[in-house]
C-alpha positions in Angstrom: 52.7 -274.9 1.4 54.4 -276.8 -1.5 57.4 -278.8 -0.6 59.2 -279.1 -4.0 61.5 -276.4 -5.1 59.7 -275.6 -8.4 56.4 -275.2 -6.6 57.9 -273.0 -3.9 59.5 -270.9 -6.7 56.2 -270.4 -8.5 54.4 -269.7 -5.2 56.9 -267.0 -4.4 56.6 -265.5 -7.9 52.8 -265.5 -7.7 52.8 -262.3 -5.6 53.5 -258.9 -7.3 55.2 -257.5 -4.2 57.7 -260.4 -4.1 58.3 -260.1 -7.9 59.0 -256.4 -7.3 61.4 -257.2 -4.5 63.3 -259.7 -6.8 63.4 -257.0 -9.6 64.9 -254.6 -7.1 67.5 -257.2 -6.2 68.7 -257.5 -9.8 70.6 -254.3 -9.1 72.6 -255.8 -6.3 72.1 -256.7 -2.6 69.7 -254.4 -0.6 68.9 -254.1 3.0 65.5 -254.9 4.3 64.8 -251.2 4.8 65.8 -250.5 1.2 63.6 -253.2 -0.1 60.6 -252.0 2.0 60.9 -248.3 0.8 58.8 -248.6 -2.4 55.9 -250.3 -0.7 53.1 -248.9 1.5 53.0 -252.0 3.7 54.3 -252.7 7.2 57.7 -253.9 8.1 56.3 -257.2 9.3 54.5 -257.7 6.0 57.8 -257.1 4.1 59.5 -259.6 6.5 56.9 -262.2 5.6 57.5 -261.7 1.9 61.2 -262.0 2.4 60.7 -265.2 4.4 58.7 -266.7 1.5 61.4 -265.7 -1.0 64.1 -267.1 1.3 62.3 -270.4 1.8 62.0 -270.7 -2.0 65.7 -270.1 -2.3 65.3 -267.0 -4.4 67.1 -264.7 -1.9 69.8 -265.2 0.7 70.1 -263.0 3.7 73.5 -262.1 5.2 74.6 -260.1 8.2 76.6 -256.9 7.9 77.0 -254.9 11.2 73.4 -253.9 12.1 71.9 -254.7 8.8 70.7 -257.9 7.0 71.4 -257.4 3.3 69.5 -259.6 0.9 70.8 -260.9 -2.3 69.2 -262.6 -5.3 69.8 -266.3 -5.9 69.3 -267.2 -9.5 69.4 -271.0 -9.4 65.6 -271.5 -8.6 64.8 -268.9 -11.4 66.9 -270.9 -13.8 65.1 -274.1 -12.9 61.7 -272.4 -13.4 62.9 -271.0 -16.7 64.0 -274.4 -17.9 60.6 -275.9 -16.9 58.7 -273.1 -18.8 61.1 -273.3 -21.8 59.9 -276.9 -22.5 56.4 -275.5 -22.8 57.5 -272.6 -24.9 59.1 -275.0 -27.4 55.9 -277.0 -27.5 53.9 -273.9 -28.3 56.4 -272.7 -30.9 56.1 -276.1 -32.6 52.3 -275.9 -32.5 52.3 -272.4 -33.9 54.8 -273.4 -36.6 52.4 -276.2 -37.7 49.5 -273.8 -37.7 51.4 -271.3 -39.8 52.3 -274.1 -42.3 48.7 -275.1 -42.5 47.5 -271.6 -43.0 50.1 -271.0 -45.7 49.0 -274.2 -47.4 45.4 -273.0 -47.3 46.3 -269.6 -48.7 48.3 -271.3 -51.5 45.3 -273.5 -52.3 42.9 -270.5 -52.4 45.3 -268.7 -54.8 45.5 -271.9 -57.0 41.7 -272.2 -57.0 41.3 -268.5 -57.8 43.7 -268.6 -60.8 42.8 -272.0 -62.1 
């Protein structure tokens, strides 16, 4: 398993079940039983998913009476977003250059057609 935070975050996000669990947690803390309800998988499987999310720092588990509520931790998601945002800017710049080039070609074709 990856040891750096960003790799652990992306590893955790690679699984659709874990992404669905995180989406569920955007509505507030949930118990393990509440998180398991939408899935047709065993309790141990849900527990494994939660452990991956917890190791990545994406969730925190508490203790409240007999339950262990889980809550979303946004810092690793913010770090992943910042990492990806650098690439988004790179692609935006590349697409802007491509658009400018295509506009120049179009203008040249119009000039050639009229002149």
